[in-house]
PLY file of the C-alpha trace (Angstrom):
ply
format ascii 1.0
element vertex 507
property float x
property float y
property float z
element edge 506
property int vertex1
property int vertex2
end_header
156.09 352.80 59.68
153.21 352.75 62.58
149.79 354.09 61.86
148.79 357.45 63.67
145.02 357.92 65.18
143.76 359.53 62.41
144.62 356.44 60.20
142.73 353.88 62.47
139.48 356.36 62.41
139.85 356.45 58.53
140.24 352.36 58.47
137.44 352.15 61.45
134.96 354.24 59.02
136.08 352.42 55.96
135.06 348.97 57.74
131.74 350.03 58.77
130.90 351.66 55.40
132.45 348.12 53.98
129.73 346.27 56.87
132.01 344.93 58.90
129.15 345.46 61.63
127.00 343.14 59.46
129.48 340.84 58.96
129.91 340.29 62.62
126.28 340.24 62.99
126.11 337.67 60.33
129.01 335.52 62.06
126.67 335.89 65.60
123.55 334.40 63.78
125.74 331.61 62.30
126.82 330.76 65.51
123.19 330.66 67.12
122.28 328.16 63.96
125.08 325.93 64.82
124.53 325.82 68.56
120.82 324.99 67.99
121.81 322.42 65.20
124.05 320.61 67.14
120.95 320.52 70.24
118.33 319.34 67.38
121.15 316.73 66.30
121.78 315.37 69.89
118.04 314.92 70.46
117.30 313.47 67.33
120.16 310.62 67.96
118.66 309.82 71.69
115.09 309.83 70.03
116.07 307.31 67.57
117.49 304.70 70.78
114.89 301.91 71.24
114.54 302.91 75.04
112.49 306.18 75.91
114.52 309.14 77.51
113.96 309.34 81.16
113.55 312.51 82.68
117.73 312.80 83.85
118.17 312.42 79.83
115.54 314.78 78.51
116.93 317.39 81.15
120.39 316.77 79.55
118.97 317.53 76.23
117.26 320.50 77.58
120.58 321.92 78.52
121.73 321.47 74.99
119.09 323.88 73.84
119.61 326.42 76.83
123.45 326.58 75.75
122.34 328.84 72.76
121.20 331.87 74.90
125.26 331.77 75.68
126.46 332.31 72.20
124.67 335.64 71.79
124.26 338.65 74.33
121.35 340.66 74.43
119.86 343.08 73.26
119.77 341.16 70.02
118.00 343.84 68.01
120.87 346.34 68.01
123.08 348.23 65.49
122.65 351.34 63.75
121.48 350.17 60.25
118.20 348.36 58.69
120.01 345.43 57.94
121.99 345.07 61.54
118.61 345.07 63.33
117.01 342.58 60.51
119.86 340.36 61.19
119.48 340.78 65.04
115.78 339.96 64.73
116.61 336.75 63.37
119.15 336.05 66.32
116.59 336.85 68.66
113.89 334.54 67.11
116.38 331.61 66.42
117.27 331.86 70.31
113.86 332.32 71.64
113.20 329.03 69.38
116.16 327.19 71.07
114.62 328.37 74.42
111.18 327.11 73.83
112.55 323.78 72.76
114.31 324.02 76.25
111.13 324.40 77.48
109.24 321.80 75.88
111.60 319.13 77.02
111.32 320.16 80.65
107.81 319.98 80.66
108.13 316.12 79.17
110.95 315.39 81.64
108.05 316.62 84.29
109.27 320.20 85.21
106.63 322.51 84.40
108.93 325.11 87.04
111.92 325.34 84.55
109.57 325.75 81.42
107.72 329.06 83.38
111.35 330.51 84.25
112.08 330.08 80.14
108.75 331.75 79.58
109.73 334.67 82.22
113.19 334.64 80.18
111.75 334.96 77.16
109.34 338.04 78.14
111.96 339.90 79.56
114.28 339.38 76.56
111.35 340.07 73.88
112.85 343.44 72.42
108.97 344.34 71.78
108.89 341.69 69.36
105.24 340.39 69.48
105.87 337.03 67.92
108.36 336.11 70.71
106.08 337.72 73.85
103.12 335.55 72.32
105.56 332.58 72.42
106.37 333.23 76.06
102.87 333.64 77.13
101.52 330.49 75.15
104.72 328.71 77.01
103.39 330.40 80.58
99.87 329.20 80.24
101.13 325.54 79.56
103.23 325.40 82.36
100.93 327.15 85.04
98.16 324.53 83.62
100.67 321.57 84.47
101.48 322.80 87.82
98.11 322.95 88.85
97.66 326.69 88.66
94.37 326.97 86.22
93.35 330.13 87.71
96.81 332.07 87.07
96.59 330.29 83.29
93.31 331.67 82.70
94.27 334.99 83.72
97.34 334.94 81.46
95.01 333.87 78.67
92.54 336.98 79.68
95.67 339.35 79.32
96.63 337.80 76.22
93.38 338.37 74.38
93.80 342.53 75.16
97.73 342.32 74.55
97.76 340.53 71.03
95.24 341.54 68.19
94.57 338.50 65.97
96.85 338.58 62.88
95.34 337.77 59.30
97.04 334.79 57.89
99.88 334.99 55.36
99.24 335.37 51.47
97.89 332.03 50.05
97.54 330.67 53.79
94.54 329.81 55.87
96.68 329.31 59.03
94.44 330.60 62.20
95.93 333.15 64.62
96.13 330.91 67.93
94.89 333.65 69.88
91.67 332.86 68.06
91.23 329.77 70.10
92.35 331.05 73.57
88.16 331.47 74.65
87.41 328.15 73.91
90.64 327.41 75.84
89.73 329.17 78.80
86.30 327.49 78.73
87.99 324.03 78.60
90.12 324.84 82.02
86.91 325.49 83.91
85.63 322.11 82.62
88.49 320.56 83.77
88.44 322.09 86.98
84.42 320.84 87.30
83.32 324.18 87.03
80.43 324.41 84.40
79.24 327.53 85.40
82.72 329.20 85.18
83.19 327.36 81.37
79.63 328.88 80.60
81.05 332.29 81.61
84.15 331.72 79.61
81.91 330.91 76.55
79.95 334.35 77.09
82.99 335.93 77.55
84.61 334.59 74.32
81.40 335.22 72.36
81.53 338.94 73.80
85.43 339.07 72.49
84.63 337.60 68.91
81.59 340.29 68.39
83.94 342.78 69.47
86.67 341.92 66.91
84.17 341.74 64.13
82.71 345.29 65.32
85.65 346.97 62.99
86.48 345.78 59.48
89.04 342.70 58.94
90.98 341.12 56.13
88.27 338.74 54.42
90.21 335.51 55.64
90.32 336.82 59.13
86.80 337.69 59.70
85.79 334.55 58.17
87.88 332.73 60.98
86.61 335.04 63.81
82.90 334.22 62.58
83.75 330.45 61.97
84.93 330.26 66.27
82.02 332.57 67.00
79.78 329.94 65.28
81.35 327.06 67.15
80.71 328.96 70.31
77.07 329.54 69.74
76.56 325.95 68.91
77.88 324.85 72.06
75.83 327.66 73.99
72.69 326.32 71.95
72.10 329.62 70.33
70.69 328.35 67.19
69.14 331.70 65.94
72.68 333.64 66.58
74.17 330.96 64.89
72.25 331.15 61.90
73.05 334.43 61.64
76.67 334.19 61.50
76.46 331.33 58.99
74.33 333.56 57.00
77.07 336.44 57.04
79.64 333.96 56.46
78.23 332.39 53.32
78.11 336.08 52.12
82.09 336.22 52.84
82.57 333.21 50.93
80.60 334.24 47.95
82.15 337.60 47.60
85.71 335.98 47.85
86.66 333.12 46.20
89.69 332.26 48.05
87.49 331.67 51.11
86.04 328.73 49.51
87.69 326.13 51.47
85.71 327.08 54.42
82.63 325.60 52.72
83.06 322.29 54.84
82.93 324.29 58.06
79.50 325.95 56.85
78.14 322.73 55.96
78.75 321.32 59.44
77.44 324.45 61.17
73.94 323.91 58.85
73.75 320.27 59.80
74.26 320.80 63.43
71.62 323.86 63.50
69.41 321.82 61.11
69.77 318.82 64.33
69.20 321.35 67.01
66.30 323.55 65.55
64.06 320.49 64.05
61.33 318.72 66.07
62.38 315.51 64.44
66.45 315.81 64.30
66.76 312.84 62.07
67.42 314.82 58.66
70.16 317.38 60.43
71.61 313.71 62.10
71.89 312.62 58.88
73.65 316.07 57.29
76.05 315.57 60.10
76.95 311.93 59.15
76.88 312.79 55.30
79.32 315.59 56.41
81.80 312.77 57.95
81.37 310.76 55.26
82.24 313.42 52.66
85.12 315.08 54.59
86.29 312.07 56.63
89.99 313.83 57.36
88.25 317.35 58.22
89.03 318.38 61.88
85.23 318.61 62.30
84.64 315.27 61.11
84.92 313.12 64.54
82.75 316.04 65.93
79.93 315.61 63.42
79.86 311.94 64.19
79.66 312.30 67.98
76.86 315.43 67.32
75.00 312.91 65.37
75.32 310.20 68.03
74.17 312.80 70.99
71.25 313.86 68.68
70.35 310.27 68.38
70.57 309.35 71.75
68.46 312.20 72.48
65.87 310.84 70.28
66.14 307.31 72.15
67.61 305.81 69.01
69.97 304.00 71.39
71.05 301.34 68.96
71.93 304.01 66.49
73.40 306.07 68.97
75.49 303.30 69.90
76.87 302.59 66.51
77.99 306.21 65.91
79.65 306.54 69.08
81.64 303.21 68.41
82.43 304.63 65.26
83.86 307.58 66.63
86.10 305.78 68.62
86.99 303.20 65.89
87.58 305.90 62.97
89.28 309.00 65.28
91.19 306.95 68.07
93.56 309.63 68.39
91.60 312.23 68.95
92.21 312.67 72.66
89.34 315.37 73.04
86.67 313.55 71.48
87.30 309.72 71.59
87.12 309.57 75.14
83.95 310.87 75.45
82.29 308.73 72.76
83.75 305.59 74.69
82.42 306.99 78.08
78.88 307.39 76.34
79.10 303.99 74.75
79.95 302.50 78.02
76.83 304.38 79.13
74.55 303.03 76.26
75.76 299.27 76.47
74.42 299.62 80.11
71.31 301.08 79.07
70.73 298.24 76.45
71.35 295.41 78.94
75.21 294.76 78.24
76.32 295.86 81.68
79.40 293.10 81.14
80.40 295.10 78.23
79.81 298.45 79.75
82.01 297.59 82.76
84.70 296.35 80.18
84.56 299.70 77.85
84.62 302.22 81.33
87.98 299.82 82.81
89.33 300.83 79.01
89.47 304.42 79.54
92.07 305.29 82.09
94.33 302.56 80.02
93.49 304.37 76.58
92.73 307.83 77.64
94.48 308.78 80.56
94.56 312.53 80.22
90.53 312.90 79.63
87.92 313.40 81.98
86.35 310.32 81.01
89.11 308.38 82.04
88.87 310.25 85.67
85.28 309.41 85.84
85.26 305.72 84.78
86.54 304.00 87.84
84.12 305.81 90.14
81.19 305.47 87.63
81.83 301.51 87.65
81.43 301.60 91.62
78.33 303.76 91.51
76.43 301.64 89.18
77.12 298.56 91.46
75.50 300.51 93.86
72.52 301.17 91.85
72.10 297.64 90.96
71.90 296.70 94.69
75.42 295.00 94.55
77.19 296.34 97.51
79.97 293.74 97.86
80.89 294.33 94.51
80.74 298.37 94.66
83.06 298.44 97.64
85.31 296.40 95.66
85.27 298.56 92.98
85.96 301.81 95.02
89.10 299.91 96.40
89.70 299.42 92.77
89.08 302.80 91.95
91.33 304.21 94.42
94.34 302.08 93.58
93.65 303.51 89.82
93.71 306.90 90.62
96.81 306.91 92.65
98.56 305.01 90.10
97.46 307.81 87.98
98.71 310.43 89.96
101.71 308.64 90.11
102.31 308.79 86.18
101.32 312.72 85.89
101.01 314.28 89.18
100.81 317.43 87.59
98.28 316.73 85.35
95.14 319.05 85.10
92.97 315.73 86.20
95.60 315.17 89.26
93.03 317.02 91.36
90.06 315.17 90.48
91.62 312.04 91.03
92.68 313.15 94.34
89.01 314.33 95.23
87.55 311.33 93.73
90.09 309.26 96.16
88.28 311.60 99.02
84.81 310.19 97.51
85.50 306.58 97.62
87.10 306.56 101.14
84.08 308.64 102.32
81.56 305.91 100.97
83.67 303.11 102.48
83.89 304.97 105.98
87.53 304.80 105.97
87.59 308.25 107.71
91.12 308.48 108.63
92.24 307.86 104.95
89.37 310.65 104.04
90.94 313.31 106.10
94.48 311.99 104.37
93.11 312.49 100.94
91.65 315.98 102.33
95.10 317.00 103.34
96.62 315.98 100.22
94.42 318.16 98.25
94.63 320.90 100.42
98.55 320.39 100.17
98.76 319.76 96.07
96.02 321.88 94.88
95.06 324.66 97.35
92.67 326.89 95.85
91.23 324.34 93.29
87.41 324.30 93.43
87.23 320.56 94.33
89.54 321.52 97.34
86.85 324.02 98.50
84.25 320.91 98.86
87.10 318.77 100.61
87.93 321.20 103.32
83.93 320.98 103.96
83.72 317.33 103.96
86.85 317.16 106.03
85.38 319.48 108.65
82.80 317.37 108.89
84.15 313.92 109.11
86.80 315.40 111.80
84.13 317.03 114.00
81.86 313.64 113.85
85.12 311.84 114.84
85.94 314.45 117.99
88.61 316.11 116.17
87.49 319.78 116.82
90.60 321.58 116.41
91.24 319.55 113.06
87.75 320.37 111.71
88.68 324.33 112.54
91.62 323.85 110.96
89.96 322.87 107.64
87.57 325.77 107.73
90.14 328.15 108.49
92.17 326.75 105.49
88.85 327.07 103.61
88.71 330.98 104.41
92.11 331.75 103.49
92.44 329.66 100.01
88.25 330.76 99.51
87.96 334.63 100.99
85.67 335.59 98.38
83.22 332.87 98.48
79.33 333.03 99.28
79.68 330.66 102.18
82.93 332.51 103.60
80.36 334.17 106.44
78.83 330.68 107.27
82.14 328.86 107.58
83.51 331.48 109.96
80.36 331.17 111.85
80.91 327.34 112.30
84.86 327.66 112.69
84.24 330.01 115.95
81.50 327.48 117.05
83.91 324.54 117.10
86.57 326.63 118.98
84.29 327.78 121.83
0 1
1 2
2 3
3 4
4 5
5 6
6 7
7 8
8 9
9 10
10 11
11 12
12 13
13 14
14 15
15 16
16 17
17 18
18 19
19 20
20 21
21 22
22 23
23 24
24 25
25 26
26 27
27 28
28 29
29 30
30 31
31 32
32 33
33 34
34 35
35 36
36 37
37 38
38 39
39 40
40 41
41 42
42 43
43 44
44 45
45 46
46 47
47 48
48 49
49 50
50 51
51 52
52 53
53 54
54 55
55 56
56 57
57 58
58 59
59 60
60 61
61 62
62 63
63 64
64 65
65 66
66 67
67 68
68 69
69 70
70 71
71 72
72 73
73 74
74 75
75 76
76 77
77 78
78 79
79 80
80 81
81 82
82 83
83 84
84 85
85 86
86 87
87 88
88 89
89 90
90 91
91 92
92 93
93 94
94 95
95 96
96 97
97 98
98 99
99 100
100 101
101 102
102 103
103 104
104 105
105 106
106 107
107 108
108 109
109 110
110 111
111 112
112 113
113 114
114 115
115 116
116 117
117 118
118 119
119 120
120 121
121 122
122 123
123 124
124 125
125 126
126 127
127 128
128 129
129 130
130 131
131 132
132 133
133 134
134 135
135 136
136 137
137 138
138 139
139 140
140 141
141 142
142 143
143 144
144 145
145 146
146 147
147 148
148 149
149 150
150 151
151 152
152 153
153 154
154 155
155 156
156 157
157 158
158 159
159 160
160 161
161 162
162 163
163 164
164 165
165 166
166 167
167 168
168 169
169 170
170 171
171 172
172 173
173 174
174 175
175 176
176 177
177 178
178 179
179 180
180 181
181 182
182 183
183 184
184 185
185 186
186 187
187 188
188 189
189 190
190 191
191 192
192 193
193 194
194 195
195 196
196 197
197 198
198 199
199 200
200 201
201 202
202 203
203 204
204 205
205 206
206 207
207 208
208 209
209 210
210 211
211 212
212 213
213 214
214 215
215 216
216 217
217 218
218 219
219 220
220 221
221 222
222 223
223 224
224 225
225 226
226 227
227 228
228 229
229 230
230 231
231 232
232 233
233 234
234 235
235 236
236 237
237 238
238 239
239 240
240 241
241 242
242 243
243 244
244 245
245 246
246 247
247 248
248 249
249 250
250 251
251 252
252 253
253 254
254 255
255 256
256 257
257 258
258 259
259 260
260 261
261 262
262 263
263 264
264 265
265 266
266 267
267 268
268 269
269 270
270 271
271 272
272 273
273 274
274 275
275 276
276 277
277 278
278 279
279 280
280 281
281 282
282 283
283 284
284 285
285 286
286 287
287 288
288 289
289 290
290 291
291 292
292 293
293 294
294 295
295 296
296 297
297 298
298 299
299 300
300 301
301 302
302 303
303 304
304 305
305 306
306 307
307 308
308 309
309 310
310 311
311 312
312 313
313 314
314 315
315 316
316 317
317 318
318 319
319 320
320 321
321 322
322 323
323 324
324 325
325 326
326 327
327 328
328 329
329 330
330 331
331 332
332 333
333 334
334 335
335 336
336 337
337 338
338 339
339 340
340 341
341 342
342 343
343 344
344 345
345 346
346 347
347 348
348 349
349 350
350 351
351 352
352 353
353 354
354 355
355 356
356 357
357 358
358 359
359 360
360 361
361 362
362 363
363 364
364 365
365 366
366 367
367 368
368 369
369 370
370 371
371 372
372 373
373 374
374 375
375 376
376 377
377 378
378 379
379 380
380 381
381 382
382 383
383 384
384 385
385 386
386 387
387 388
388 389
389 390
390 391
391 392
392 393
393 394
394 395
395 396
396 397
397 398
398 399
399 400
400 401
401 402
402 403
403 404
404 405
405 406
406 407
407 408
408 409
409 410
410 411
411 412
412 413
413 414
414 415
415 416
416 417
417 418
418 419
419 420
420 421
421 422
422 423
423 424
424 425
425 426
426 427
427 428
428 429
429 430
430 431
431 432
432 433
433 434
434 435
435 436
436 437
437 438
438 439
439 440
440 441
441 442
442 443
443 444
444 445
445 446
446 447
447 448
448 449
449 450
450 451
451 452
452 453
453 454
454 455
455 456
456 457
457 458
458 459
459 460
460 461
461 462
462 463
463 464
464 465
465 466
466 467
467 468
468 469
469 470
470 471
471 472
472 473
473 474
474 475
475 476
476 477
477 478
478 479
479 480
480 481
481 482
482 483
483 484
484 485
485 486
486 487
487 488
488 489
489 490
490 491
491 492
492 493
493 494
494 495
495 496
496 497
497 498
498 499
499 500
500 501
501 502
502 503
503 504
504 505
505 506
């Protein structure tokens, strides 16, 4: 006998009461997990091969992770019951995790545009989940930076500071919320652009942001992390008195909260640096920094303490001691891609100052090989040429400039979307200008305008290009460069002057 409509309704109600909807959501979660696991397994097998995967292989692996999207249909957080929605949130985060993995592989394959699209997709499907929204923003920042869109990356980070208040770490953990690192990241981007004034502004804004966070009560561990970040910025700004004030507040906080005692090493580092900054003779503070590095060799600040000690020793004209400390940073922390290149560059400068030019030149030549993704690596080839000029050896300087162009060209070819690629392109321009190779110099200006239209170095390049073009009787080309300047940098304080120069060329 067939069941009537009433019986089907009763069966449906019984199914819902028994959790059939929840069972389907759990089955959906299982399918997502299995698809993500299959993608992870495929990547692991490729990584175990002897040859490094090329961009084609990486994009195929990316597609495996991208398949996870198709296994579940948004919206993910749905259903009437709390359990349904909880499982749905699990599904959302699994899908988001797979999308982040696909974006990671896209970036590794040199396709930040695909990663940026993943960021947009995550933002569109975050469904109010702050964790997923944050992941979307951090992914976008990385992709934009890789694409050379540094100003957009900074504006994205600035918005993140407004959207996401920092969270205290989970109970029993001291893990820092990544949002607290954003102000220093912004300053770093400005430095990569060669904009030291901009970096200073970002540090000032960062200090104001952190002080604003401290204007209301916080979880003790979170408060300690905020104050620690503020101390780092104040030390970088050489604001010793303000740093002392924050260190004293941290001391009181640690004394009142025994779980915060793990922050004691950072307090020791801060006291040591403040001592070196404020004493007429930095000897005691320098010794404290060296002792810190010896006592906590695996602490994240150990390499910085040694580098700080080297800088203070160099300022005090204790050059052999400073040179030894720079070498120690490189020897003990070769994997520190932020500080080791700086130490290696300073090592070369001191080797020259102490009379060992051959060794200094060799040290500089090693930088683009050892640390290609660093400001020091970009500065090194041009520095060799400038040192030859300073020593009066013009022939050697010309040879070094030609070699610098080759090195920069190779660095760009290997990573054309690096944050340092615009600097390499600008240094190619400088080299051609120094060699009097006017056609090649103008070609370098064109390349900067095409690849990095709104980069600060492009502004200078366009002005240089206008001078060279005009001097070589190419008035229309010179005016074109000035027009590009006005289009790319309409708010420049030089805009009115540039407009007058352009109009004069067209008369």
